[in-house]
TORPA-4810 file (N, C-alpha, C, O; in nm, 3 decimals):
<nodes>
NODE_1_11.311_11.752_9.978_11.297_11.621_10.060_11.157_11.621_10.145_11.123_11.726_10.200_M
NODE_2_11.092_11.527_10.153_10.974_11.528_10.234_11.006_11.565_10.354_11.111_11.524_10.404_T
NODE_3_10.928_11.643_10.418_10.927_11.659_10.570_11.029_11.741_10.581_11.012_11.795_10.691_G
NODE_4_11.137_11.789_10.527_11.232_11.913_10.525_11.157_12.055_10.497_11.044_12.056_10.447_E
NODE_5_11.219_12.159_10.527_11.152_12.288_10.495_11.202_12.340_10.361_11.320_12.360_10.333_P
NODE_6_11.101_12.359_10.284_11.159_12.411_10.120_11.124_12.552_10.117_11.017_12.606_10.146_Q
NODE_7_11.255_12.610_10.071_11.264_12.737_10.072_11.172_12.817_9.984_11.148_12.935_10.009_D
NODE_8_11.111_12.743_9.865_10.978_12.829_9.785_10.827_12.812_9.855_10.723_12.822_9.789_D
NODE_9_10.829_12.794_9.948_10.722_12.714_10.034_10.632_12.845_10.140_10.654_12.873_10.258_C
NODE_10_10.559_12.887_10.072_10.482_12.980_10.167_10.474_12.941_10.328_10.530_13.001_10.420_L
NODE_11_10.394_12.828_10.335_10.381_12.761_10.472_10.483_12.735_10.530_10.481_12.761_10.650_F
NODE_12_10.582_12.688_10.484_10.753_12.654_10.566_10.774_12.793_10.606_10.830_12.795_10.716_C
NODE_13_10.752_12.905_10.563_10.828_13.022_10.589_10.706_13.083_10.713_10.756_13.153_10.802_K
NODE_14_10.569_13.061_10.720_10.471_13.044_10.787_10.592_13.021_10.943_10.653_13.098_11.019_I
NODE_15_10.577_12.867_10.926_10.610_12.798_11.027_10.759_12.838_11.103_10.782_12.819_11.222_V
NODE_16_10.857_12.899_10.998_10.975_12.932_11.031_10.959_13.091_11.090_11.056_13.148_11.141_A
NODE_17_10.824_13.158_11.075_10.821_13.294_11.142_10.864_13.410_11.064_10.862_13.524_11.111_G
NODE_18_10.913_13.373_10.912_10.972_13.494_10.833_10.829_13.568_10.757_10.838_13.683_10.712_Q
NODE_19_10.731_13.509_10.750_10.608_13.559_10.685_10.495_13.580_10.802_10.474_13.477_10.865_I
NODE_20_10.435_13.671_10.835_10.349_13.663_10.941_10.218_13.608_10.920_10.173_13.596_10.806_P
NODE_21_10.164_13.579_11.004_10.008_13.494_11.003_9.983_13.533_11.153_10.059_13.566_11.244_A
NODE_22_9.822_13.516_11.143_9.731_13.517_11.246_9.711_13.363_11.317_9.625_13.284_11.278_T
NODE_23_9.778_13.344_11.396_9.836_13.236_11.450_9.729_13.196_11.583_9.723_13.253_11.692_I
NODE_24_9.659_13.096_11.539_9.554_13.093_11.665_9.559_12.984_11.771_9.491_12.979_11.873_V
NODE_25_9.689_12.861_11.711_9.705_12.741_11.812_9.838_12.716_11.735_9.868_12.746_11.619_R
NODE_26_9.906_12.656_11.825_10.047_12.601_11.784_10.084_12.482_11.879_10.051_12.486_11.997_E
NODE_27_10.137_12.399_11.836_10.165_12.267_11.922_10.315_12.231_11.866_10.373_12.315_11.797_T
NODE_28_10.367_12.122_11.893_10.505_12.094_11.873_10.498_12.061_11.727_10.587_12.115_11.661_E
NODE_29_10.426_11.997_11.670_10.442_11.940_11.551_10.311_12.027_11.429_10.296_11.978_11.317_T
NODE_30_10.238_12.139_11.468_10.154_12.162_11.394_10.122_12.332_11.413_10.160_12.386_11.517_T
NODE_31_10.061_12.400_11.323_10.045_12.559_11.332_9.884_12.571_11.264_9.838_12.517_11.164_V
NODE_32_9.832_12.649_11.346_9.719_12.682_11.300_9.662_12.815_11.282_9.635_12.870_11.389_A
NODE_33_9.639_12.878_11.184_9.610_13.007_11.111_9.498_13.055_11.047_9.441_12.984_10.964_F
NODE_34_9.453_13.176_11.077_9.334_13.196_11.009_9.394_13.237_10.824_9.496_13.288_10.778_R
NODE_35_9.288_13.192_10.775_9.304_13.204_10.598_9.312_13.357_10.549_9.231_13.429_10.608_D
NODE_36_9.374_13.409_10.475_9.385_13.541_10.434_9.272_13.580_10.344_9.258_13.696_10.307_I
NODE_37_9.198_13.491_10.312_9.071_13.461_10.201_8.986_13.401_10.260_8.954_13.292_10.211_N
NODE_38_8.918_13.444_10.380_8.819_13.364_10.424_8.683_13.313_10.348_8.609_13.380_10.276_P
NODE_39_8.676_13.214_10.376_8.516_13.132_10.275_8.435_13.113_10.381_8.333_13.063_10.334_Q
NODE_40_8.423_13.126_10.499_8.342_13.143_10.609_8.339_13.227_10.745_8.448_13.281_10.763_A
NODE_41_8.274_13.246_10.816_8.317_13.339_10.944_8.425_13.293_10.991_8.523_13.367_11.009_P
NODE_42_8.426_13.160_11.021_8.547_13.097_11.090_8.610_13.009_10.962_8.532_12.942_10.894_T
NODE_43_8.739_13.013_10.933_8.847_12.994_10.805_8.971_12.972_10.866_9.045_13.070_10.871_H
NODE_44_9.019_12.847_10.921_9.154_12.837_10.996_9.205_12.721_10.912_9.144_12.619_10.881_V
NODE_45_9.338_12.760_10.879_9.419_12.644_10.816_9.503_12.573_10.915_9.565_12.645_10.993_L
NODE_46_9.516_12.442_10.925_9.627_12.358_11.012_9.697_12.287_10.942_9.651_12.199_10.870_V
NODE_47_9.830_12.315_10.955_9.910_12.269_10.904_10.049_12.203_10.974_10.098_12.263_11.070_I
NODE_48_10.100_12.102_10.934_10.227_11.984_10.982_10.309_12.115_10.956_10.288_12.199_10.868_P
NODE_49_10.415_12.113_11.059_10.507_12.197_11.087_10.642_12.131_10.970_10.739_12.193_10.926_K
NODE_50_10.611_12.017_10.949_10.709_11.925_10.827_10.640_11.970_10.741_10.527_12.017_10.758_A
NODE_51_10.723_11.956_10.597_10.685_11.952_10.479_10.605_11.832_10.406_10.671_11.730_10.389_H
NODE_52_10.486_11.830_10.367_10.440_11.730_10.275_10.363_11.804_10.178_10.295_11.904_10.197_Y
NODE_53_10.387_11.731_10.062_10.272_11.805_9.951_10.182_11.836_9.962_10.138_11.947_9.933_R
NODE_54_10.108_11.719_10.023_9.944_11.728_10.038_9.888_11.620_10.109_9.976_11.536_10.130_D
NODE_55_9.789_11.591_10.151_9.710_11.498_10.254_9.752_11.400_10.215_9.830_11.357_10.300_G
NODE_56_9.745_11.313_10.101_9.793_11.184_10.064_9.944_11.142_10.110_9.979_11.035_10.159_A
NODE_57_10.016_11.247_10.083_10.183_11.238_10.106_10.208_11.249_10.258_10.303_11.203_10.320_A
NODE_58_10.120_11.308_10.297_10.139_11.338_10.471_10.071_11.178_10.528_10.140_11.111_10.605_L
NODE_59_9.946_11.133_10.488_9.901_11.027_10.532_9.997_10.918_10.519_10.035_10.863_10.622_A
NODE_60_10.044_10.880_10.403_10.170_10.777_10.371_10.289_10.803_10.452_10.325_10.705_10.518_A
NODE_61_10.350_10.893_10.462_10.482_10.967_10.489_10.486_10.958_10.647_10.581_10.925_10.718_G
NODE_62_10.364_10.995_10.681_10.357_11.019_10.847_10.240_11.037_10.904_10.178_11.137_10.940_A
NODE_63_10.212_10.893_10.907_10.071_10.930_10.949_10.025_10.965_11.100_9.912_11.008_11.126_P
NODE_64_10.115_10.945_11.184_10.099_11.018_11.303_10.080_11.124_11.335_10.012_11.170_11.427_E
NODE_65_10.174_11.196_11.215_10.151_11.366_11.212_10.008_11.401_11.120_9.943_11.504_11.136_L
NODE_66_9.980_11.318_11.043_9.824_11.326_11.011_9.724_11.361_11.101_9.651_11.459_11.101_A
NODE_67_9.732_11.254_11.191_9.655_11.255_11.336_9.658_11.341_11.415_9.558_11.369_11.481_A
NODE_68_9.802_11.423_11.433_9.804_11.526_11.490_9.755_11.668_11.413_9.712_11.759_11.483_D
NODE_69_9.760_11.679_11.301_9.680_11.765_11.210_9.526_11.736_11.229_9.465_11.842_11.236_V
NODE_70_9.452_11.635_11.238_9.311_11.656_11.237_9.288_11.635_11.401_9.172_11.644_11.441_L
NODE_71_9.380_11.611_11.485_9.318_11.629_11.617_9.308_11.802_11.653_9.228_11.866_11.721_R
NODE_72_9.422_11.839_11.579_9.421_12.020_11.585_9.298_12.084_11.535_9.246_12.178_11.594_E
NODE_73_9.246_12.027_11.413_9.108_12.062_11.354_8.995_12.070_11.448_8.920_12.167_11.434_T
NODE_74_8.965_11.972_11.558_8.870_11.983_11.642_8.901_12.050_11.755_8.803_12.080_11.823_Q
NODE_75_9.025_12.089_11.805_9.070_12.204_11.874_9.053_12.333_11.852_9.032_12.417_11.939_A
NODE_76_9.067_12.360_11.688_9.047_12.481_11.644_8.884_12.491_11.686_8.834_12.565_11.771_V
NODE_77_8.815_12.388_11.597_8.646_12.400_11.613_8.598_12.444_11.752_8.507_12.526_11.770_A
NODE_78_8.677_12.374_11.861_8.645_12.377_12.021_8.660_12.535_12.088_8.585_12.594_12.165_D
NODE_79_8.789_12.578_12.027_8.801_12.712_12.066_8.725_12.811_12.008_8.696_12.909_12.076_E
NODE_80_8.677_12.798_11.865_8.604_12.888_11.794_8.431_12.876_11.825_8.343_12.952_11.788_E
NODE_81_8.421_12.765_11.899_8.295_12.751_11.966_8.208_12.716_11.828_8.111_12.777_11.783_K
NODE_82_8.273_12.600_11.776_8.191_12.562_11.639_8.124_12.441_11.702_8.178_12.363_11.779_L
NODE_83_7.969_12.436_11.648_7.921_12.278_11.677_7.901_12.214_11.585_7.889_12.092_11.594_D
NODE_84_7.891_12.287_11.456_7.924_12.208_11.316_8.045_12.283_11.215_8.076_12.401_11.233_S
NODE_85_8.093_12.217_11.132_8.192_12.259_11.091_8.250_12.154_10.943_8.216_12.037_10.932_Y
NODE_86_8.320_12.208_10.863_8.392_12.111_10.778_8.549_12.104_10.753_8.606_12.208_10.720_R
NODE_87_8.612_12.000_10.766_8.724_12.001_10.725_8.762_11.954_10.583_8.736_11.843_10.538_I
NODE_88_8.830_12.058_10.515_8.886_12.031_10.381_9.023_12.034_10.377_9.100_12.117_10.424_V
NODE_89_9.058_11.885_10.284_9.184_11.881_10.225_9.191_11.905_10.074_9.157_11.808_10.007_F
NODE_90_9.233_12.025_10.001_9.240_12.032_9.873_9.370_11.951_9.825_9.478_11.972_9.881_N
NODE_91_9.358_11.848_9.709_9.464_11.772_9.676_9.486_11.798_9.540_9.417_11.727_9.466_T
NODE_92_9.561_11.877_9.483_9.571_11.856_9.351_9.516_12.027_9.267_9.430_12.093_9.325_G
NODE_93_9.556_12.061_9.176_9.535_12.174_9.107_9.372_12.169_9.091_9.310_12.239_9.171_T
NODE_94_9.314_12.112_9.018_9.178_12.060_8.979_9.084_12.074_9.125_8.964_12.104_9.123_G
NODE_95_9.145_12.051_9.225_9.051_12.047_9.345_9.083_12.157_9.426_9.051_12.161_9.545_A
NODE_96_9.145_12.246_9.370_9.180_12.434_9.434_9.309_12.425_9.524_9.320_12.500_9.622_G
NODE_97_9.406_12.332_9.490_9.528_12.365_9.606_9.609_12.436_9.541_9.639_12.418_9.422_Q
NODE_98_9.656_12.531_9.621_9.711_12.667_9.557_9.876_12.666_9.645_9.975_12.719_9.595_T
NODE_99_9.877_12.609_9.755_9.993_12.609_9.810_10.033_12.473_9.845_9.954_12.409_9.914_V
NODE_100_10.139_12.420_9.810_10.182_12.274_9.813_10.252_12.219_9.937_10.347_12.142_9.922_W
NODE_101_10.214_12.252_10.051_10.214_12.207_10.199_10.066_12.170_10.250_9.970_12.247_10.242_H
NODE_102_10.062_12.046_10.301_9.943_12.004_10.332_9.880_12.087_10.426_9.928_12.137_10.528_T
NODE_103_9.757_12.097_10.373_9.696_12.205_10.495_9.533_12.185_10.525_9.468_12.199_10.422_H
NODE_104_9.473_12.163_10.614_9.331_12.140_10.655_9.274_12.275_10.686_9.315_12.358_10.767_A
NODE_105_9.138_12.284_10.579_9.085_12.432_10.609_8.977_12.363_10.715_8.909_12.263_10.697_H
NODE_106_8.984_12.447_10.830_8.846_12.419_10.904_8.775_12.532_10.903_8.823_12.634_10.952_V
NODE_107_8.640_12.530_10.843_8.536_12.609_10.820_8.406_12.563_10.897_8.351_12.453_10.906_L
NODE_108_8.378_12.695_10.952_8.250_12.715_10.989_8.192_12.846_11.022_8.247_12.949_10.981_G
NODE_109_8.079_12.851_11.099_7.999_12.959_11.130_7.901_13.011_11.077_7.844_13.108_11.126_G
NODE_110_7.863_12.947_10.956_7.753_12.963_10.866_7.713_12.839_10.814_7.786_12.742_10.833_R
NODE_111_7.618_12.827_10.756_7.569_12.690_10.703_7.643_12.660_10.566_7.658_12.735_10.469_G
NODE_112_7.686_12.529_10.584_7.775_12.471_10.452_7.698_12.408_10.380_7.650_12.314_10.444_L
NODE_113_7.651_12.415_10.246_7.570_12.351_10.174_7.654_12.216_10.102_7.774_12.233_10.080_E
NODE_114_7.599_12.102_10.072_7.627_12.002_10.000_7.584_11.974_9.869_7.461_11.972_9.864_W
NODE_115_7.646_11.950_9.749_7.791_11.944_9.772_7.835_12.093_9.769_7.763_12.188_9.739_P
NODE_116_7.952_12.098_9.802_8.021_12.208_9.775_8.070_12.269_9.607_8.083_12.187_9.515_P
NODE_117_8.092_12.409_9.587_8.134_12.464_9.513_8.135_12.373_9.386_8.181_12.416_9.280_G
</nodes>
């Protein structure tokens, strides 16, 4: 069920403390942790603690929680002292989503070209 922890979800297990992660921030509704395969000097994932499949499902089902996630991307950027950065939500396999729990990538610390990959 949307919003409920999923037994087979990697990020739900991180939220529950069952799988270790390098957590950089945590609020009542979100967790931010370093990506294990960083694509930039700063690469932090910000996730809602509640399970939503992707950014579109989160925006439709819990817009206030989507706002919390976006607020935390700014807090991460501030703590990492990034004056410019990119926020990425991959949605679907073709866009590179591999974990089916909404997550925002905060990427920075180097020049980021456009268009991406």
